[in-house]
N, C-alpha and C positions, 0 to 999 in steps of 0.2 A: 203683589210681593216682593219688594226691591231683594236680593239675594245678597245680604250683606258683606261684605268685603273690606280685607284686606291687605294694609302696604304698607310693606317698606320700607321707610327711607335711611337716606345712606345719611351719616354722618356731617354736618358742615365741618371746613376745619378750622381748627381755635387758633387767634389770631397768629399765637407763640410761631406755630408748627408755618403758617405761611410768613411771619418776618423771617423765617432760619432757611425759606426755600429762597426770599427776595437777598436775603448774605447771604451767596452759594456760589454768583457772581461766575455763572456757568452760561453763557451768553449763549454758543454755539447747541445745546441741550432741548429743551420742554420742558420748564415744568410739571412733573403732572398735578393741578391742585384744581379747583374745583370751573365747569368749563363758567363762563360771561357771554350773556347777552348781548353783541351789538347791535343796532341798526344805523345806517347809513342809505344816501342816494347814490344810482345806478342810471347808469346811462341803458336806454331802455331794447335796445339794439343786443350791452353784452349781458344783457337778463333774457332777451329771449334767445341767442349762442348757450347759452347754457343751459336755461329750460334745452331748448333741445338734445343736448348734446347728454346730460345726463337721462331722456329719456329713455335714445338708443343705448348708450353705457349702459344703464340701470345704475346710477351713481345719484345720490341725493345734492341738491344748492346745499347743502353740508359742504359735505368731502370733497365736491368742490374747490369753493372757496379755500378752504380749506388745506389741500392741496396745491392751493396755487400759488396762498400763502408759503409755507414751506419750501415749497422749488425757491420766490422772492427774494426769502433770505438765505438760500444755500450760502452760497458767498459773499455770503453780505460780514461789514464788520461794523457789528455792531454796539454801538456804545449807552450805559447807561445813562437815566435821566437824573441830576442830583435829585439827591434828600429831600431838597425843599421844592421841588418840580416835585417828583417823588408822595411825597408827604402831604401834598397840599389839599388843604378839603374837598370833598366832593362836589360838582353843581346841580341842582338841576332840584327834580322833586321827596320832597321830605319821607323821611318814609311813613306811610299812616302806625298810629299805637293803634296798640294791643292791643287798652283797656275800651276802646271806641266800637 
């Protein structure tokens, strides 16, 4: 018989909290919000190099990519997107209804 397990879930950020964080206008600091999943195509050689490096250094692919992005944006001037673009509706699959 399977054991009953209780899981603790972190609360989702409220829309007002996320909008306040976006209005801070602090491009040099990373706003601590819920993580976002991303998917992208990558050259095979780069992916293999990342896997090899991560294996020997004890790092995950996520750690390597996040550190690379931090280093890339370290000395860059980042201008925020216009509100019209930032608030544009998302394109993609529609979320499933909870009632289905």
